[in-house]
Every structure is written in C-alpha cells, then in structure tokens.
C-alpha positions in Angstrom: 12.3 -1.6 -8.6 12.0 -1.1 -12.3 9.3 -3.4 -13.6 9.6 -5.5 -16.7 7.7 -4.0 -19.6 6.1 -7.3 -20.5 3.9 -7.8 -17.4 3.0 -4.1 -17.5 1.6 -4.1 -21.0 0.3 -7.6 -21.6 -2.9 -7.4 -19.6 -3.9 -3.7 -20.3 -6.4 -5.0 -22.8 -8.4 -6.2 -19.7 -8.4 -2.8 -18.1 -12.2 -2.6 -18.1 -12.4 -5.6 -15.8 -9.1 -5.6 -13.9 -7.4 -2.9 -12.0 -3.7 -2.4 -11.7 -2.1 -1.7 -8.3 1.5 -1.0 -7.5 3.1 -2.7 -4.5 5.4 -0.4 -2.6 7.2 -0.6 0.8 5.7 2.5 2.5 8.1 2.0 5.4 11.0 3.2 3.1 9.8 6.8 3.5 10.6 9.2 0.7 12.0 6.5 -1.5 8.6 4.7 -1.4 6.8 7.9 -2.1 8.9 8.4 -5.2 8.2 4.9 -6.3 4.4 5.4 -5.7 4.5 8.6 -7.7 6.3 6.8 -10.6 3.8 3.9 -10.5 0.8 6.2 -10.5 1.9 9.1 -12.8 4.5 7.5 -15.1 3.1 4.0 -15.4 -0.5 5.0 -15.0 -1.3 2.4 -12.3 -4.7 2.8 -10.5 -3.6 2.6 -6.9 -1.3 1.1 -4.3 -0.9 -2.0 -2.2 1.0 -1.6 1.1 1.7 -3.9 4.1 0.1 -2.9 7.4 3.3 -3.5 9.3 6.9 -4.3 8.7 10.0 -4.6 10.8 8.2 -3.7 14.0 6.6 -0.6 12.5 2.9 -0.1 11.8 1.0 2.0 9.2 0.9 4.9 11.6 4.7 5.2 11.5 5.8 8.7 10.2 7.8 7.0 7.4 4.5 5.8 5.8 3.1 9.3 5.5 4.8 10.4 2.3 3.5 7.4 0.4 -0.1 8.0 1.7 0.2 11.7 0.8 1.1 10.7 -2.8 -2.0 8.5 -3.0 -4.2 11.2 -1.4 -2.9 13.9 -3.8 -3.5 11.6 -6.8 -6.8 10.4 -5.5 -6.0 6.7 -5.9 -7.1 3.8 -3.6 -4.7 2.2 -1.2 -5.2 -1.5 -0.3 -3.6 -2.1 3.1 -2.6 -5.8 3.1 -2.9 -7.3 6.6 0.3 -9.1 7.7 0.7 -11.2 10.8 2.8 -9.2 13.2 4.6 -10.6 16.2 2.6 -8.2 18.4 -0.8 -8.8 16.7 -2.3 -10.7 19.6 -1.5 -7.9 22.0 -3.0 -5.4 19.6 -6.1 -7.4 19.1 -6.7 -7.6 22.8 -6.0 -3.8 23.2 -7.4 -0.7 21.5 -7.3 -2.2 18.0 -10.3 -4.3 18.7 -12.6 -1.4 17.6 -10.8 -1.2 14.3 -11.1 -5.0 13.8 -14.8 -4.9 14.6 -15.2 -2.2 11.9 -13.5 -4.5 9.4 -10.0 -2.9 9.4 -7.0 -5.1 9.4 -3.8 -5.0 11.3 
C-alpha cells in the first residue's frame, strides 16, 4: 500500500483548491487504522475515503472502528463511498430508509 511519490507530490501546488483523501479498506481492522494513520500523519493527507460495505460487512462492523477512531482523533473528514451491496434492497425497505431520507448512503 505504499503510494508512488509522483502522484503524491505533483498536485500539491493545487492544495488551495483540491483536497487529498486517502483510500483505505476499513474492514481490514487494525491494519487499515495503521494505514489511515500513516496517510494522515506521515503523508499529510486531509481525510479518508472508505466503502460503506464490503464482503457482507457494513460500516457498523467492529473491524471498522479503529479506522474511524484514527479519523476522529486526528479530526479529519471521512467520505463514506456508497457501494451496491447484495442486500441493499432489503436494507432500503427496512430500517435504513430513515438514513436514506436524511441523505446517508448504504
């Protein structure tokens, strides 16, 4: 997961108009939290992008907590990317409808 130096440095001159977010797999637990920490602290990135579900797990899965704790501690935004999950239709018909009406994504 070591990024190439070229993409990381080439656009920094546009930092006033662009933001830089690290993409991590939060479902990887502590490994993802360490990568998030490296991206935020060592590389100076401004926040995280994570998927809302993966492999039958959702963002409420305990494995995601360490990554979210890193973001909270470092006070950076987390963009939760909506992904089509096989159970999405059941979730939409169920309790998740409130979240969808409020603009949250699955």
